[in-house]
C-alpha positions, 0 to 999 in steps of 0.5 A, a space after each residue: 449329681 451333688 457334692 457335700 462337704 463335712 467333718 473332714 470328709 466330702 460324700 457324694 451322690 447321684 442318679 442315673 436317668 434314661 432321657 425318658 426320666 425313668 430313674 435307671 441307678 443311683 450310687 452314695 459314697 465318701 471320701 477323706 477331704 474337705 473341699 467342694 471342689 473334690 466332692 464334685 470329681 468324686 460324684 463324677 468319678 462316681 458316675 462314670 464308674 456306675 455307669 460303665 458297668 452297665 449295659 449301657 456304656 458304650 452303646 448310649 450317650 451320658 450327659 454328667 450335670 455339674 454344678 462347678 464351672 471350676 470342676 467344669 473348666 477343669 474337665 474340658 481344658 485339661 492345662 488349666 487343672 491344679 495339682 492338687 486335684 491331678 490324680 482324681 482328674 487322671 482316674 476321671 480320664 481313664 473312665 471316659 476313654 474307656 466309656 466313650 461318649 460322655 459330655 458335661 453341661 453346667 446346672 444350677 444346684 438347687 440343693 434339695 432332693 434324691 442326690 442330695 440325699 444320697 451324698 448326705 447319706 454317703 458321708 456316714 456310709 462306710 462302704 460306696 453304695 451303688 445299684 442299678 437295674 
């Protein structure tokens, strides 16, 4: 997953991979906002929504890679959440409850690749895009 911020909008993009490394889905979209952490939260919410629509939800584990230590902390420690992001975090909590087996891990952002292209493309999209197979 990736999030980008530009001109008062946050874009996100991501790719769902099977354990074998095969691409199984992707998403791209944007929302109004101007904070990198909001972009990361939007990307997480989008990934969870996409995963929840697939046949894998409830039967397989989902590992979400996050490059924001702050966002990872908010997901793991609800008492540390800033009020300004509370509405989207409540949505994420609801999706986590519906899906079940979801784990988060911090990764180092590389700043390139398909997910960043999808995030940048999301800024240009008038509507949210997702696909899975």
